[in-house]
C-alpha atoms as one frame of an Amber mdcrd trajectory, in Angstrom:
protein
  81.279  -6.761 -62.478  80.182  -4.558 -65.333  80.895  -5.154 -69.069  84.366
  -3.641 -69.927  85.990  -4.070 -66.484  88.960  -6.231 -66.340  88.804  -9.302
 -63.714  91.902 -10.683 -61.891  90.105 -13.839 -60.986  90.744 -17.396 -62.151
  88.526 -19.923 -63.644  87.807 -22.844 -61.304  89.829 -25.321 -63.173  92.875
 -23.141 -63.263  92.567 -22.509 -59.668  92.443 -26.385 -59.069  95.440 -26.854
 -61.232  97.585 -24.041 -59.313  96.304 -25.431 -55.936  97.367 -28.938 -56.968
 100.878 -27.823 -57.872 101.260 -25.615 -54.619  99.970 -28.582 -52.486 102.584
 -30.795 -53.982 105.392 -28.642 -52.814 104.025 -28.444 -49.168 104.835 -31.223
 -46.412 101.892 -32.688 -44.449 103.984 -33.347 -41.612 104.679 -31.059 -38.636
 108.019 -32.003 -36.887 108.072 -30.600 -33.374 111.026 -30.993 -31.287 110.227
 -31.651 -27.506 111.465 -33.699 -24.524 109.545 -36.970 -24.067 107.150 -36.441
 -21.268 107.432 -32.676 -21.107 104.472 -31.941 -23.042 101.204 -33.571 -24.086
  99.723 -33.218 -27.632  96.030 -33.840 -27.890  93.924 -33.680 -31.213  90.370
 -34.506 -30.229  87.434 -33.787 -32.630  85.001 -36.218 -31.103  82.765 -36.154
 -28.247  84.169 -35.076 -24.876  85.026 -37.467 -22.253  85.268 -37.121 -18.432
  88.598 -36.284 -16.920  89.667 -38.483 -14.004  92.409 -36.829 -11.575  94.410
 -39.807 -10.354  95.792 -38.086  -7.235  92.582 -36.314  -5.971  90.237 -39.116
  -7.195  87.913 -36.281  -8.621  86.100 -36.742 -11.906  85.411 -33.642 -14.233
  82.396 -33.973 -16.544  82.777 -31.791 -19.560
């Protein structure tokens, strides 16, 4: 940015303060309405594991 130009940016400390206030207003829980057994929700961030198909006895390696 050149001298004399206006800046519409925040100082880092002000950004952190504004973000903190915004985050306090938000819920960290997501409620999902679903019929039990109708869906499977999986959140996995680690190593992949083999999938065992019970009916065909096949195993798929990732």
